[in-house]
N, C-alpha and C positions, 0 to 999 in steps of 0.2 A: 642519436638517442642515448640516454644513460640507462644502465640496467643494474638492478640488484643481483640478478642471476643472468648469465649470458652463456648458455650452452646449446648444444644441438637440439635438445628436447624441451628447453625452457628459456624463454626470453621474457624475463620479469622486469618490466619497465620501472624506472625510479622517478616518480613524480617529484616536482619541486615543492617542498612544504611551504615555501615563502613566495609562491606565485602571486601575481597581482590580484587575480580573482579570489584567492584565499584571503589575502591580507585585507581585501575590501570588506569581507564579512566577519573578520576576526576582531574580537574586542577582548583585550587582556583584562583579567580580573585580579584584584588585590586579595590578599588573605582576608577572609571574612571572620571577624571576631564575633562569636556567638553570644557572649555575655561579657560586658566590660567591668562588672563588679569583681572585687578581689575574692579569691576562693576562701571560704571559711574553714575548709578541711584540706589538709595536705597529707598525702600518703607517703610515708617514708619507709623504704625497704632497707633492712639490715642484712647485708650479705653474710656477716659472720654467723648468724644463727637462722638465716632464711625466714625472718619474720617481717610482717608489715605492721606499722604503727600509724594510728590516725592522730594527726596533730591539729589541734584547734588553734587557728591563727589569731583569734581575738579572745579576750577574757569575757566572763559574765554572759556566756551563751549556754543554752542547753541543747545537746545534740543526741540523736539516737540513730540506730541503723536498722534497716529491715532486710533480712536475708532474702535474696532472690533465688527461687527454686524452679526447676522444670515441673510441670504439672500436667494432669490429664493422662488418659490411658491410650495405648496404641499410637497410631500416627498423629492423633490429636495432641499428643505431648509436644510435638514440634511447633504447635500454634498457641500453646498455653504456658503461663507461668503463674507462680503465686508468690505473694509477699508475706513473710511472717511478721508477727507483731514487733513494734519498734522497741529496741533495747537501748536504754540510755548508756552512754559511754563517757568516760572522763578523758583528761589530757593524756596523749601518747598511749592510747588504748591499743593493746596487741590484738590483731585480727585473728580469731580462732581458725584453725586449719580446716575446719569443715565449711567455712564460708568462702565461696568462690566468686560471688557477686553480691553487691549490696546497693541499696538506695539509702542515702543519708539525708537527714532532715535536721536543720538547726533553727532554734527559736530564741527569741528574747525571753528571759525568765518571766514566769507568770506574774503579772501584776493584777490581773483580773481572772475570771474563770477560764478564759482562752488565752493561749500564747500566740504571739505573732510569728508566723513562719518567715524566716529570713532567707533560707536557701535550701534547695534540694540538689542532690548530685548522685551520680551513679559511678561505681568503681568495680573493677574486676581484680582478682588475685589468683596467682598461680603458686601453689604450694609444692615443694619438691617431694618426689617419691622417697620412700624410706629404704629402697633397695640399695645394694652396693653399687658403687661406680665401677663400670666395666674396665677391665685391665687392657683389653685389646683396643687399639686406637681405630675407630671407625668415624667417618664424617657424619654430621647431622645434615638435615635437609630443610630448607626454608623456602616455601613458595610465597612470593610477595606480589599480589596481583591487583590490577586496576582494570575494570571492565571498559570495553568500547574505545580503546585508544590504539590507533595505528602507529607504526614507527615514524611516519611522516608527522603525525599530529603530536607525538611526544616531542619531536624536535621543535615544533612551533610553539606549543603551550608550556613546555617544561624545559626551557633552555638551561636552567641551573642544574637540573637533574641530568640532562644530556651531557653537559660539561663534566659533571662529577663522574658519570659512568665512563666517559672517554679518558678521564685522567687516572682511573684506577684499573686494577687487573680484572676487568669485566670483558667477557667475550660475547659479541653480538651475533645473533643469527639473522642476517639481513634477508635471507631467502625464506623466512618462516611464513607459511601460508595457512590460513584457517582451513578446516576440512568440512565444516558445516555452517548452517545459517547463524544460529545465535549461541549463547553461552553454553547451554546444556550439552549439545553434541561435541563441542570443542573441548570442554573440560572433562566429559566422559571419555573421550578418546585419550586424553592425557592421563586420566586417573585410573582407567580400567583397560584401555586398549580396544574398547568396543566402538563400533559405528553406532549411528543413532538407532537403527532398527533393533540391533542387538541390545543396546542400552535399555530400550523400552521393553523388549520381550524377556530379557534376562534380569533386569533390575527393577523396573517399575511394576508394582502390584498394589492391590488394596491394602497390603500389609506394610507398605513403605519400601524403602531402598536398603533395608538392613542386610539382605542376602547378597547384595552387590559386591563383587570382589575389588573394592577400592584398594589402590596400592598402599594406602596407609595401614591396611590390615597386614600386609607383608612386613612392613616395618615394625608393627606392633609384635608380630610373631618372633621377630629377631631381637626383642627387648627394648625397642625404641619407645619413648613417650610420644604420644600423638596429639595433634590439635587441629581444629578447623573452626574458623569464624568468618562470618560474612554479614555485611550491613544490609539494610533495606529488606526487612523480613517478608513484606508482601509479595515481592517478586524474587524470592530466593532461587538460586540455581537448582537446588534439589527440592523442588516443590512437592515431590512425592512424599517427603517427610521420612523421619526415622522413628521407629518405635523406642529405640534406646539411643543414648548419645553415641554417635559414630566414632568418636575419638575420646581420649582421656580428658582433654580440655575442649569444651564446646561452648562457643560464644553466643548461641542463640537465645538462651533465657535472658541474658543481660540485654541483648538488642531488643527483644520483645518488650521487656519492662521499660527500657529507656524510651522506646517509641510511644509508649502509652502513659507513662507516669511523669515524664518531663515535658517541658514546653517544646513543641515542635515548630520549627521555622522551615518553610518550603522555599527552595530555589529550583527553578526549572521543573516544577511539579514533582520534586523529589524531597523526601525528608532530609534536609541538609544539616540543620542544627538540631541536636537533641539536648535540651538543657544548655549546659555551659560549653559543650564541645561539638565540633563537626562530627557527623555520624561515623565517617570513616576513621576518625581518630580513636574511637572506642575499639575498633578492630585492630588498628596498628599498635595502639598502646598495649593491648593484650598480647600481640605478637612480640613486642619488645620484652614484656614481662616473662612470657613463656620461654623465650630464647635465653634471657638472662638467667632465670632460675635454673634452667636445665643445661647451661652451657658446658658443665663438666660431665654431663651424661650424653647419651645419643637421643636425638629427637627428630620427629618429622612434623612440621607445622605448615598449614596453609591458611593465609589471611587474605581475604578478597573483599574489595570494595566496589560499589556501584554509584554511591550517592553524589560524587563530585565529577562524574564523567559520563554517565549513561545517556542523559537527555540533552546535554549541551556540550558541543565539541570544544568550546573555549574555556569552560569552567575548570578543567585541570590546572590552568595557570594559577588559580587561587591557592593550589596546594603544592606548587613547584618547590619553593624554599623549604616547606614543611617536609617534603619527601626526602630531600637531601639531609635534613636534620635527623630523620628517622634512621637513615643509613649510617650516618656518623655516630648516632647513639648505639647502634648495634656494634659498630667497630670499637667504640670506647669501652663497651662492656665485655669485649673479648669474644663476642659471638662469632665474628668472621674468622677467628683462628682455627675453628674446627667445623665450619658450616659451609656446605655448598648452597649458595643462594641463587634462586631463579626468579628474576624480576620480569613479569610478563603481563600480557593482555590476552584476550580471547579472540578479538576481531576489532576492526576499526568502527567508524560511525556507520550504522546501518540505515539511518534515515536522517532527515534534517538538511540544512543548507549546504553543509560540506559534502554530504553524499550526493547531492544533486549537481555538483560541478563535473566538468569533464574528467577530472581525476578521481571521481567518486567510486568508480568500479574498482580501482586498485586500493583506494582508501579503505573500503570495507573489508578487503580480503587479506590485508597484510598487518596483523598485530605485531607489536614489538616483543622481543625476547632477548634477555641478557643473562649470562651465567657467570658466577664468580666462584672460583675454586680457592680453598685455603692454600696458604703457601706450602704446607707439608705435602699436600696432594700434588701440587705443581712440581715439586722437587722429586717426589717418589715415583710419579707417573708422568714423565715429560711427554710421553706419546699422547696423553689426553690434551695437553696444551697444543701440540701440533695438529691434532684432529680438529679441535675447536677453531683454530686459525684457518685450517683448510675449509671447514664447513661454513665459514662466515658468509660466503657468497654462493652457497649451494642451496638447492630447494630442500626445505625441511617442513615437517608437519607436527601436529600434536602427538601423533603416534610415535614419532621419533623421541619426543620428550618422555612419553610413557616408557619406551625402551631404556631411556637414560635413567629414569627413576628405578627401574628394575636392576639396571647395571650397577648402580651405586651400592646396592646391597651385596654385590659379589664382584668387587673390583678386580680380583685376581683370576676370575673365570675366563678361559679362552673364548674368543669371539664366537666361534661356531657353537659353543655350548650355552650362550646367553639366551634368556627367554625373549621371544618376539611377540609383539602385539597380535592378538587373535585376529583382528580384522585388517591387519596390514603386516603379514608375515615377512615382507621384504623390507620393512622399516627397521631402523637400527638406532642404537644409542649415538648421540652426537659426540660422545667421548671416543668414538671410532670415526673414521672418515666415511661419510655417506658418499654415494656415487657422484662423480662430477657431472655426468650427464644423466639426468633423471627426469622422468615425466611425472605429472601430477598423479596419474593412475598408480605409478610405482610408489608414490608417497602416501597413498590412501586418500587423495583429494579428488572429489568429483569434478568433472569438467566445469560445472556451473560455478564452482568456487575457485577455480584455478586462475592464478594471476600470471600464467606463463604465455598466454596467447596474444597475438596481434589481431585486431579487428579493423576492417576497412568499411567506410560508410557505403550504404546502399540508398538509392533514391526511394524515399518513403512513399512516393505516389505510385510505384510499380505494383501491378496486381499481386505479385508474390508477397510484398510487404503488407498489403491490406489483408490478404488471405491468412498469413501467419498471425497477424495481430488479432483478427477476429476469432481464430481458433484458440488463442490464448485466453481471451475473455470467455469463450464458450467453455473451456476447460475449467476455469475458476467457478463458473456457475454450476457446472456438473458436480464439481468437488463439493461445493456447499450443499447442494441438494442431497448428497449422500451422507452428510454428517448429521449427527444428533445435535439438537439445541440450536439449529440455524433457521427455524421457522420464520423468525422476524427479520432475517437478512434479505435485502432487496436484490432483485436481478440486476446485474451490471451490464452496461452497454458501452461499447467503444466510442470515445469522442475525439481522441487525438493520438496519432502515432508520432511520438516525440522524436524518436530516432530509431534506425535499424542499421546494424553493422554485421558484416559477414566475417567469420574467422578465416584467415588465409588458407586457401586450398582445402576447404572443408564444406560440409553441409550444415554447419552450426551457425546460428544467428543470435546476436545480442539485441534485444528489443526493449525499448522504453515506450510506455503508452499510458494514457489517462482514460479513466472511465467515469461515467456518472451512474447513479447519484454519488455525491460526496467529493467529486473531483479527485478520486483516488489515483495515485501515481505508482505504477509498478515497473519493475525491471526483471527480465529473466533471459536465460539462454534456452534455445530450442534446437532440436535436430529436425531438418526438413527432408522429407522423402520426396524426391522429384518425380518418382514414378506414381505414387499414390496421392501426391499433393496433400499429405498429412504431416502434422508435426508430432514430435515426441518430446514430452517434458514432464518434470516432476512438479506438480502444483505446489506442494509445501515448500519447495526451494525458491519460489518466486519471491523477490524482495519488494517490500512496500517502502516507498521512499520518503514518507512523511509520518508524523505522529498520527496514531489512529485510535488511541484508547477511548477518546470521547465518542467516537462514531460506532464502537463495537460493543457497547455495554450489554446488549441484549443476548449475547452468546457467551457461555461460560468457558468454553474450551479454548485454551491458549492458541492452538494451531489454526483455529478458524478466525481469530480476531482480525488478522491483517487483511482478510478478504471481505469481512462482513460490514456492510453499511446498514445500520438499523433503521 
């Protein structure tokens, strides 16, 4: 067997991304052109005076722009936007510094009472702060993320990006293991150091997430300019909302407006094209602008996309060459000279055909993560390079990345004085060596999400297999009975034990089963008490192995949807 991590406390298997059963279901996608017409407006940035100009690419057209603004009060402001009236502009119009996002409309000149609309587009702008450029040299930080891609699937679907990463000074954390089910707990551990229950009690409230101690607040307090942007507004990571923009640059008003004002084309039930561009390109284009404009200052930016990866494991292949292009653009603009870049995902495929294969257990649990240090950091702190090299095949978690983000703010602080994540005090920055032999518990990873264990098949007709499976279904039904808004959810009944495996020398079992109605397919780990003949499990941690949105529309709460068959 091949392993990503091979220590006394962790045997993390290394599945083959190009196995025959994977290649049988994989279909490579070409880049999807959202609009084949030529752009009528080109945005030109002048680095000498940090201004943007709107260039009209053909003559004899009338163009105007509508400023996009955040709207609404309280947390409703995160779900609303407004457009100001359309202001006509001429050739090479200089974008005012108060305009951060706009919708443009170009028409044929009026020959009758109405003018024919030729093209609509949406643009974002990042204007530099007027403060002084800091004298002390400190690195900026850029988090560049894609949802739902494992390191195995990155190799399969993005071979050009994989080749680029391997040919440049990027350090891969091959033992990086998710700590929770979906995006929210994994990114909250990374950004706050909290586990899921702490994230909910300390951060989620009717007043939104504003009081939450996101790490970008620490950067802001040290004089950094901050940014956060994410596509697919309907299922955003921070669906609790923010009363006020959480960062200096915030992409949400642009995304809301683009999703509603431009033509939307769906791919794999996601808003893939918004007008002339792929939805994720609005996020990454903003990331490029933010980094370029602030490259001589210090900044912390996080740019996260879902629209070409969340619902279809093969679709990232459409953005492979484009992703390399983004990285080369950052390099060309000099951003990499002073920026620590973390290229990452939150987890692998959580449902769908890839997840249902024999490699699916590891597929879901092992997101990719790469780190790039600027040359001056590598030269000034050679111990960081040695640590990253040593950590390549050691178990790490999102809590370690949180410790790393805190470490970057105080690079010269002795190790014992560095801040540790609240919910994983033993976790540490990957710029230091993490322990070679380390358990999932020591890395803040629950056993259910741990990729370090070996499981052996159990005969699924044995009484213990039937008993465990029936208790799992009973636990789901009890869970739903106790939740609000589940009155229309039907009682589930066991129809098929697909597989049951036992973890070596333990009372832990990995179970896959199907239930009716709805032919729902679940997977979970449970602890079996041989004396009481009872199981112990966390129902919210059960994985649903297929798409379920259409079956669960009668319940509003996200945590209930994967169990509810309406």
